[in-house]
Structures are given as structure tokens and as C-alpha cells.
Phi, psi and omega in degrees: 000134181263152182279147177230131174251127175238124173102237209298122175253140182248128179287137178253182179287136181303317184295335182296334180248003180071028182268134184242354181237154180251009176231150179293144177270143179282147174292149186288329184233149182293341179249004178234124172261160177233151177237126184264139182294138173260150183295329179201166178288156178215155175300145179309128190231114185266023177256110182294343179269000181291162180301324183296324187261345180296132178080000178290141180301146184229147168234169186227141175258117182232349186238164173276184186293343177261006176090008179276138180300145176238087186298142174089358184233028181301112187250141184252142174230126176247156181217144171220164180214157171225183178297332184258330192222156173244130185244142173225135173246125177253131177241112196233102174290152181213163171256315179217129180276146175241093189250146177286129176295150177051061183294148175244124179246001179264352177213156184289155184247104177294150182063026178300335182295351175284353181238186178292129179211159163247143188224149169225134174250128186229131175226144178252350182267110182275358177258309176262080188284352179278000175251124180198175180245145181242133180231135180227148175221145178254166176298341181266002181086013172284161184206160171204144174231145185224144175260109188258132170222104184290337180276321179229084185305139180287156173303141180061021179074007177088003186283344179279352171297144183232113180278336187085015183285156181239156184223162170217147179209153173206154180243126173260094186290331179293318180273350184056053176221138170242153186236137177222140180235139172242135171243104188253123175303125185300325182294345180279348182238349184208126178289343178281154170296147175297131182204149175306132180099341176302140178235134179241154172274138189202152167211151181242144184217167175209134173248129191217132169095168180296156188304325182292338180224047186290132175251130180237108183258147181220132178296301174258115183303138180270342183080003181223174179284341179269153174277342188276069177229083185297339177298340183264358182301149166267202179230156173236124180250132176280125182234166181292000000 
């Protein structure tokens, strides 16, 4: 059973993580995101103002999967990495949440994508791009991870694969923003050791709101109604 933290994040000392900026840095290219190395691992922290997340590179989701603007839902994703883990922080404004009743955070939730989620698809194979891993988190701290092979689908759709990733989430109802963090074991997405310069294939997504007014955001547009178009992935580069 993996641990899940939902809610209170505590800011640490900036120097403890080697962070020198208090604002996220923009990615250099619209199709390339960057992940900045952290001095050490930390428990998943859903506070964007914490020492761990200050100055982390950021990208933004502003369009749907076909590239059309989705006003009012500009979502931010920041990333950091260590030798052991890859981290993502999602900052997601909302108008109305679509949450699963009776959430379970001690075991993964299959079909979590039917509710509000933030998602990342990650692949390390630049030749067989139809193989990648899918990670999802809800505003309530529910999660699911999947081993995807579009050419030879896994049994049960790949959801019984277990990466060992951990999550944290919290909802700021006054500000109408929810925050979600993923701590993904690097070895679950790349056979290489984590190292500066490593590049992964990646895309970020978000499903938001009740079915009648569902918003589907995509960092790199897929050109289709589905998110599962690996040809449209961008890249994530590990940097110092």
C-alpha cells in the first residue's frame, strides 16, 4: 500500500533545497518542458509556495485536445527530479468540481478519468512510441497508474501495473483552485538512471467539470478527442 498525503504542505528553508528563485521558470520551447534537479527527495508537497516548488520550471495548459482555447482554466504544471524520483505539481483552477463520491486514497481507483483529474503520460522509448505510462491524480488524492501499449494492449487495460508512485492533493475552495502532486519513481518510466540531459516523451492533460460542461485540456494538442495520441507528445528534459 502506498502512502497518500492530502492537504497541509509546510514550507521549508530555501537553502535546504538549493532553490534560488521564488517564481516558476518558463520552459524554453513550447513543445519542451524542463525538470530541475532537487537537492534531495521530499514527501509530496501540494503547496506551490513551499521551498521545494519555488523556482521549479513550469508549463501551462490553456487549450483543449484540438488546440482550441479553454478560457478560465489555465493550468500550471511544475517539475523537479532526483536520482530516485520525478515530481510534478499541478495547479488547477476550477468553476465546479466533479468528484467521485466516497473516495478511496489507500488503493488506486480504476476509471478515475471519469471524474476531475490531472494526468501525465510519459514514455522513454523514442522508437516504440506506443508504449508509455499514464499517471492520474484527483483533487481528493485518488490515483491510478497504467502501463499503456497501444499496439498490444495490456490485460485489464494496464491499470493493475503498479509504479509505486505517491500523491498529495488539496482543494482551496475559497480561491477555486486545486493542487495535486505526483512523486513517480524514475525507474518506473525510464530504464536509464536519472541524469542531467535525459529526455522523455511526455504530455500533460486535465479533465474538469461535470459531464454536461466537461473541459478537457491538453498541453500538446492531439488533434483528436482522445488524449492517447503519442505522436503528439512533447518532451521533458532533466536539467541541473
